N, C-alpha and C positions, 0 to 999 in steps of 0.2 A: 495375370493380375494387373500388369502394367497397362494393357490395352483397356481393361475394364475400368481401371481408375481414371485413365485419360478420358474415356467416353463419359464417365460420370461427371467429370469436371466441366464437360461441354454439353451436358443435358441429353446425351445419347444413351438410350437403353440398350443393354446387352442381353436382356431377357424380358419377357412380358407374360402376364397371366390372363389368358382368355376367360378363365373361370377361377373360382376361389381355390380349387384343389389342383390346378394345372399350371405349370410354369414351362414356357418354351424358350429355349436359348436362341439368340440371334446369331447367324453365321458371322464369323470374324470378318469375312470379306465385305459384308454389308456394313459393319461398324467402321471399317477402314474407309469405304467409299463415302459414307455419310460424313465422317470427320473431314475427309478431303474437301467435301462441298462446303464445310464450315471453315476452310482455310487452315486445317490442322493436318500435318503430315504424319501418318501412321503406317506408311507403306512398308517399312522394314522394322525389325526389332530395334535397331539403333535409332531410327526416326521416332519410334514410340518413346524410347528412353529420353531423348532430347526434348520432345514435345511435352512429355510429362514433367520433366524437370522445370521447363520454362513455365508451364501452367501452375505448378505447385509453388514455385518461387513468386509468381505474380499474385497468387492467392494469399500467401503469407504476408507479403508486403503491402497488400491493398488496404487502404484506409476505408474505402467505400466500395460497395458493389456498383455496377454500372447504373442501376436505377434504384432510387429510394422512394418508397410510397408512404405518404402520410395521409391517413384517413382522418378528416376533420373531427375533432372532439374525442378521438380515441388515443390509447397509449401510443407513444412513439415507437417505431420499429427498433429492433436491436442494432441495426446499422448506425443509428444515431446515438442511442444510449450507451453503446459500447465504445464510442470515440474516447480517446485519452483525455484526462483532465487538462484544461488549458487550451484545448482546441478551439479555434475560431471558425465560424461558418459565415460565408458570404453567399447571398442568393441573387442571381441575375434574373429579374422578373421576365415572364413570358412576353409581356407587352413592353417593348423597348421604350415606349413613351411614358411609362409609369415609373415612379420613384422606387428604387430598390428598398426592400425591407432593411431595417437596421441590422448591422452586424451582430451576430450572436457569439457568445463565448461560454464554453463549459467551464465552470469554476474549477480552479486548481485543487480545491480542498473537497472534492466530491467524496462521499455522497452528499448531495445538496438537497435542500428542501424541495418538495414537489407540490404541485397544486392539483386540484381535482380536474377531471376531464371537463372541458368547457368548450363552448362554441359549436356544439354539435348542431347539424342541420336536420330538422324534422325529427329530433329525438335520437336516441341511441340506435345504432345499426341493427341491433337485435334486442328483443324484449328482455332477454336474460341479462343484457348489459346494464339495464336500468338499476338493478339491485346494487351493483357495484359502482354506480356512477359517481359516488362521492369518495371513492378510494383514491389515494395518491396515484397519479398516472402520468401527468405531464410535468417535466422538470421546470423549475422556475425560470431557467435561462431561455426557454423556448418561446419564441414569438411567432405564432403561426402565420405564414405568408398567405396571400389570397389564393383561391382555387386557381390551378393552372399547372403547366409543365415548365419548370424553371431549371436554370443551370445552378448547380450547387458546387461551391469550391470550399474545401476545408484545408486548414493548415494546423498541424499538430506541433507541440513543442519539439525542438530538435530539427525542425525544417522539413519534416515529412508533409507532403501535400497530396491532394487528389481532387479530381473533378468528377461530376456525375450528373445525372438527371434526377430532379426532385419533382415528383408528381404529388400535388396536394388536391385531394378530391373529397367531395361530400361522401358520407358513409353509405348512401344508398341512391340508386337511380330513382327517378320519379315513378310513382305508382299511378296506374289508371285511377281517375278520381272516384270511380264507383264500379260496382259489378255491372257488366254489360254484355251484349251479344252483338255479333256482326257476321258479315259474309267473308268467306275465303274464296278467291277467284283467281284464275290465270287470265290476266287482262287480254292477251291476244285472242282468247276463246270467246270473249263477250262482244259480239258484233251488234251494232245498232243498224237501223235503216240508213244511217248516214255514213257508216264506216267505209273505209277504202280497203276492204278485204280482210281486216282483222281489227280487234278491239283497240281503242286508242285512249288517250288521256281525256278527251271529251266524253267518251263513254264512261270512264272512271268517275269523272266529276258528276255525271248524270246519275250513275248508280248510287253514289254516295248521297247526293241530294235527295233522290227518291226514297232510298231505304232509311235514311235518317228521319225524314219528315213523315213518311207513311208507316214505316214499320218500327220506328223507335230504335233503329240500329245505332250502335255506338262506334263502329269501325268497319272498314273494309280492308282486308289484307290481300295484297297482290304478290305475284311472283317477282323476282328480281327484274328491274327495268334497266339493267346495266347495258352499256354499249356492246353490241355483238360484233364478232369478227365478220367483216364483209366478205362476200364471195358467192359463187354459185356452184353448189348449193351452200347456203349459210348453215352452220350448225344451229338447229332450232332450239337447242337447250338454253334456257335462260341462266343456267348454272355453270356455264363455261364461257364467260364473256371475254371480250377484248379488254374492257376496262370496267372495274367496279366503281371507279371514282366518278365517271360521267355517264349520263343516261343515254339511251338510244333514241335518236330522232325518228325512228320508224313509228314511235308511239305518238307522234304529233297529230293533233286534229287540225288539219290545214286551214279549214274555214275559220278557225278562231284566231289565226295570226292576223294582226291588224293590216299588214302589208298585202295580204292575200286579196283583199277587196280592191286594191289599186293596181293590180297587174293589167298591163295593156294588151298582152297577147291572149285575148279571150278565146280565140279559135283553138289554139293549142290547149289551153286550160279546159275548154269544154270537151275536147277529145280525151284528155286524161281522166276527167270525171266520168265520162261514159265508160272508159276502160275499167275504172275502179268499180263502177256499178255492176258491170259484167262480172268482174272478179268476185264481188260479194255474192252475186246471184248464184254463181257456181258453187260457192261454199254453203249458202243458206238453203238452196233449193235443188241442187243437183248432186249433192253428196261429195263434193270435192273437199280435199284437205286445205287447210290454211297454207297459202304459199307466201311465206315471208319475203322471199326474193322478189316475187312479182309485185308485192305490195310496195317494197322499198324502191323498186325501179320506177314505179309510177310517182311515188311521193318525191323521190329525188329529182325527177324532171320538174315537178311542180315547184319544189323548193329552189331549184336553180332560177326559176322565173321570179319567185319571191325575193331572192337575193338581189335581183336587179332593181328592186323598188327602193328608192332612197328612204332612209329613216327620217322621221320628223325630228326636230331638235330635241324634244323631250325623250324620244325613244333612243336617239343617238347617245344622249347623256347616260341613260340607264344602261345601254350596252357597254359603254366605256367603263362605267362603274363595275359591271359584271366582270369585264376583262381584268380590271385592276384587282378585284377581289379574288379571282381564281389564279392569277399569276402564271408562273412558269408551268404549273401542272397542266393547265388548259392549253397553253401554247404547244407543249410537247404532245398532248393527245391529238390536237388538231393537225400538227405536223405529221404524226404517224398516219392519220387518216389520209392526208394529202399524198404522202409517199406511197401508201398502199394502193392508191389509185393508179400509180405509175408502175410500181414494182411488185405488186401482189400483196396479199394480206398476211404473209408470214415473213417477218423481218429477217429470219435466218437465211432466207434466199435472196436478200437484197445485195447490191454491190457492197463489198466489205467495208468501204469507207462510210457507208450510210448506216451500218449496224450499230455504230457508236453515236448516241444522241449528242455527245459533246464534241464531235470531230469538226474540223474546219469545213469538210465537204458537207456535213449536215447543216452547219451554219449557213453555208452558201445556198443550200436547198431551201432554207427558210425564206430567204429573200426571193428566190426564183419562183417559189410556190406561194407567194404571199396572198394572192387572191383566193387560192384554194384553202389555205390555212384560215383566212378570214371566214370563208364559207362554213367551215366546220366549227369554228368558234361561234358563229351566228346560230348554227343549229343547236349547239349546246345551250346557248342563252334562251332560245325560243322554247326548248324542251324544259329547261329549268322554270321558265315562267308558267308553263302549263301544269307542271307539278305543283307549283304554288297555288294555281287556280283550283286544282282538284282538292287540295287540303282546305282551302278557303271555303269551297262549296260544302265540304263535309262539316266543317265547324259551323257554317251558317245554317246548316240543316239540323243543328242541335246535337251533333255527334260529340261525345265526350272525348274520344281519342282521335278519330278521323282516319287518315290513310296510314296503314301499317306497311312500311316498305320492307323488303327482304334483302339480306346481304348474303351473297353466295360465298362458298368456302374459298374460292380462288379464281384465277384467270387463265385464259388460254396462253400457252407458252409462246405463241407467235404474235400475240396481240400488243396493244398499245402500252398497257401497264408494264408488261414484261420487258418491252423495249426501253421505255423511259426510265424504269427503276431497276435496271439490270443488276446493280450492285446489291440491291435488297433481296434478290431472289437466289435460291440455292440452285446452281447449275447442275444439270444431270440428275435431278431428283424430281419425283412426282408424288403428290399427295394421294393417299388411298385409305384402305382399311385392311386390318389383318383378317385371317380366316376366322370364321365364327360358325355358329350352328346353322345359319342361313346361307352362307357362302363359303364353302370349304376351300375355295381357291383364293380368297381374299379379293380386294378390289384395287384397281389403279385408275384414278380419276383423270389422269393426264393434266394435272394442275401443278405448276411449280410452287413450292412453299417459300414463304418469307424466311430469311435467315434471322433467328432470334438475336444474334449478336449485333447484326447491322441495325436492326430496329432499335435496340437499346442505345447504340452509339449515336443514332440520329435523333434521340429524344422521341422516338416513335412517330416521327413526322409523317411517313407514308400512311400509317394507321390512323393518325389523327385527321389528316386531310380527307381520307376515305370516309371516316365517320361523320365529319362535319358536312360533307357533301350530301350524304344520304339522309342525315337528320334535319337538314335545312327546311324541308317541307314535309316532315313526317310527324304524325302523332305518336307513333311508336316504331320501333325497329325490331324485326325478327332476324336472328342470326342463325343461319343454317349450320348444322353440326357445331353447336356452341362449345362442345368439348375441345374444339381446336384452339380455343383461347389458352388451354392448359398444355396440350400436346397434340401432335399430328403424326400420323403414320407415313414415314418417308419410304419411297420405293426407288432404289437406284435404277437408273436407265439401263435397260437390257435385262433386268432381273424380274422374276415374277413377283406378284404382291406378297406371296408367302415368305419372301426373303427380304422384307422390309423391316423397319424398326421405328420405335417412337422417339421423337425428338421433342424435348420440353421447351415451352415458352416460359418466360417469367409471368406466371399467371396473375400474380398480384399486380404487376404493372399493366398487363393487358386489361384486367378488370378495372383498375383505377382510371385508365384513360377512357374506357368505355363509359363508366359512370360519370366522369367529368363532362364528357361531350354530351351525354344524354341530359345531364343537369342543365347545361348551357342551352340546350334546345328545348327543354321542358318536355321531353319525350320519354315514354316508357320503353323498356327493353324486354324482349322475350327470346328465349333460346330454344332451338330444336335439340332436345336432349334425349332422343329416342335411341333405342339399341343399347349396346354395351357402353356403360359409363363408368369411368374410373371412380373408385370410392372417394367420397369427399367432395366431388365436383358439384353435385346438385346442392349440397349444403353450402358450399362457398358461393355459388350463384345466388341462392336464396338470401344469404346474409347480405348481399349487396343489392337486393331488390330486383334481380333479373328473374322474370317469370320463366317457368318451364313450359313444356308441352306435354299434355296427357291425352292419349288417344284411347277411347273407350275399350276397344277390343284387346288392348294390351294391358289394361289395368286390372290385374288379378292379385290375389294374396300369394305372391310367389314365395314368400318366406314361410307360409303356413299351409293352408288348405289348397291353394291353387285355384280357388273359386273366384268368381267376379268380386272385385273390391267394392265393399259397401260405399255408398255415395259419401257418407260423412267421414270416411277414411281417406278420401282424396285430398291432395294438398290444395291449399288456398291459392298459393302463388303460381298459378299456371293459366295457360290458354287450354281449355278443355274442348276437344273435338271428337267427332265420330270417325272421321277419316281425313286423309291429306291427299295432295297431288300424286304421291308415290304409292298410294294404297288403293284398293278397290273402292268403288263407290258403294254407298250403303245398300242400295238396291241389289247390286251385283253380289255383295257378301251375303245378303239375306237369301238369295235364290241359289247361290253356289255358282253363278255364271263366271265368277272370276277364276274358279278352279278349272272349268272347262276351257276358258280362254288360255290359261297357262299350259294346259295339256296340249291344245292345238299348236302352241308355239314351242313345244318340247322343253318346257321349263320345270316340269315336275320332277322330283327326286324319288317319288314312290308311284306305284300303279294308280291309275285314275280312281278306281273304286275305293282304295284306301284313303286317298286325299279327300274325296267327296264325303266319305263316312266321317272322317275326323273333323272336317269343316262343318258338316251338318250338326255334329254333336256339340261343337263349340258354340255355334249360333243358337241351337236349341237351349243350351244352358243359360245363355244370356236372356233369351226371350222368356224362359220360365221364371227367371229372377225378376225381370221387369213386370211380369204378370203378378207375381206375389207382392210386388211393391204397389200394385194398383195403377201402374203406368201404361197398361195396355188394354184400355177399356174396349178397343175394337175387337179383341179376341184373336185367336189364331187364324193364320191364313190371309191376313190383311197386310199386304206388303207396305202400303202407304201408312197404315196405322202403326206398323213396327218402326218405320222411319221416324214418325212423330214420337214414339215411345222412347227411343234412344236419346232423343233430344230432351224429352221431359226428364230423363234420368240425369243428364248433364246439369240441368237446372237444380237438381237435388243436391249436387255437390257444392262445396264452398268455393269452387273455382272462380277466380276474379273475372275472367273473360270466357265466354262460350262462343265458339266459332261454328258456323254452318257452311259446309262445303256447298257452294252455290249449285253445282249440278245435282246434289242430293235433293234440292228443293223442287226439282223437276222430274226426278226419277231416272236421270241419266245413268246408264249401266257401264259406261266405258271409263277406264282410268285415263287421266291425261298423260301419265308416264308409267311405263311398265319396266321397272329395273331389270337389268339383265338382257334387254333387247336393244337393238340398234335400228336396222332397217326391216326387221320382222314385224314391227308394230309402229303405227304413226305417232310416236311420242311428240308431245308439244305442238301438235298440228290439228287438234280436234276442236271444233266449235262446241259450245254448250248445246246440249240436246235434251229432248224429253224422253220419256220411257220407251217410246217407239223408235228412237234414234233420229228423229227429225230435228234439224237445227232450229234453235230458238233465238230470236233477236231480243235485244234489251227491252224493246217496246212490248213484245209478246210475253216476255218473262214477267214484266211488271203487272200484267193482267192475268197471269196464270192462276187458275183456281187452286191447283195443287200447291203451289208456293204459298199462297195466302193461308191455306189450311195448315201447313206446317208452321208458318210464322205466328199463328194464333197461340201456339205453345208459349211464345215469348211475351205475350201481352201481359201487363200487370194483372194480378188476380182479380181486382175489381172490375177490369174490363173484359174478362174472359166470359165466353158464353156459358150458360148453365150446363152443368154436366162435366165441366173440365175437372180433372182429378185434383183434389186438394192435397196440400203438403200434409203428410201424416208420418207416424213413427216408421222407422226403416226396419223391416224384417231382415234377419241375417240371411246371407246367401244359402 
């Protein structure tokens, strides 16, 4: 009981429920290891008793939790209303230059008169709140501070005092202004005729400009563009980066850099461009995989030449402003990059004195490597500028949202963020997933988790900085595994994923900071909430305006008939898609090719004939339902017609956004990523291709008849050719 109580006080689960009727106990050894990573000694019975006594004593005497969240215009949280009468509250504003709000004092003769909820932004957070909006909710003594993350100090009668973080946030994240559709694409896979071996930010801007103007697209969603861990070979996965805070300069379109045109060593530059053209040719015409390392080596050499070109006065001033705005975070990131060039890309193997970013030796290295630090700072600035250019191109093309950026779950343990923010990460732990129906062994993703207690103590500074960087040039932000805002599965080092446990975040605080930063950026937020989701999570996200993700093949009436979910029963607050980067392409699913691929790689858990039979039955059920809805006028046996039909279905749903997986528009049969594989399959290295497997450039894609036939589905009804199916009543499945 003592260990369980201690674990509960620190947000560590001692059991979990993979399904409603199953409860699994977590090994005590796991609980002890996780508590140790949180700085809590539970290694012996005596240590448990002492740690528990200290934690319970702190809980009893605490006037405030570490973080208090106030949603604008909503009732105050219990943490404030339960403060003793006569308590004074002082708020240190987030902006040091602004005047602090007036001191507040809870009347000594409470209960005090209260006023109705007021000051809500964009109406109540939930329509159900509107009915009670006139009910007493906000005490008369409360004067709402401006939106922000503030320091709160309280002093109660008798001398008791406490400090904490106060997050004041709007009730909801911004919504996409209207229903819309757009493309989902892995940027590296989209090469143009001018690319240097992989897709870049120039290609992204061009895709956005073309699809917005010609196809009426409202957004383009891309994979995470986070800075990768350098090395040969580089981990090609965009979901295991060195830093989530800063982008990867491998995505730069070099010819768009102003200094590029003023380089004097034209001979070397011409050689590099010729090598880049050869590299692209091998990918586009000779069946080669995308070689990120080769691309970066060519671009790095060219960027070294760019770095020698003096900046104009105006460009120098803009660069200095960028450095000042990014502050210590950028300097640390650039220093890690410079040190990695000398000592390797995993800081755990560096000389001991350099493993500490605050050591004297590290400070000395900052001076010795000043030119290299400036080089990497310059690359971050250039990449930031091209991210801004891509969003500007999208908005100029009439897109309502623009570029949707993607936030990975975590970072590589040897990378820049893990080095610079060591205190914020739980050492000896990795994020993963528990066993489930799809993976009986669980998953270990090799990503160190943030410590919830350190985040709270810092006022969520690392999280806020991360969000601000990503949202700076985003029309919306997708959060991979958004359930991680609530809890994450921690796996102790050396143990299998089956012996992990859940560790809870302060979900209210994580959501409030997310909504606050999205509001400041004017950007929408969507979460990847597929798979096993804790009860209440989707509802909490929806209440705060965070869109979910709904994938057609998974949307069934699981609580009832198990049949395909009728379109009118889909949720409105979501991005609706047919597939994603981790799932088979639509053509592969329709033909069963994805099953035979998994069979060849030894990934099936049943005999091939059983898997093919089950898969064919699932697909046939969906196609039959689409035909009854009148969405498959092409009839049976028309693969391209079936691809159009599933997208027609998405438009029948109330989903706020509809996403088209770009390879689906060409009939590409290959998944970009096949979970459960490493070197057995070329994950994250395939260019976009057509139905025959031939690589397709951006220029060819824009002229592809198959793509245009699919996108006719999305044209306004008045612009559709005669014979396009009309919206009609929905038959039941």
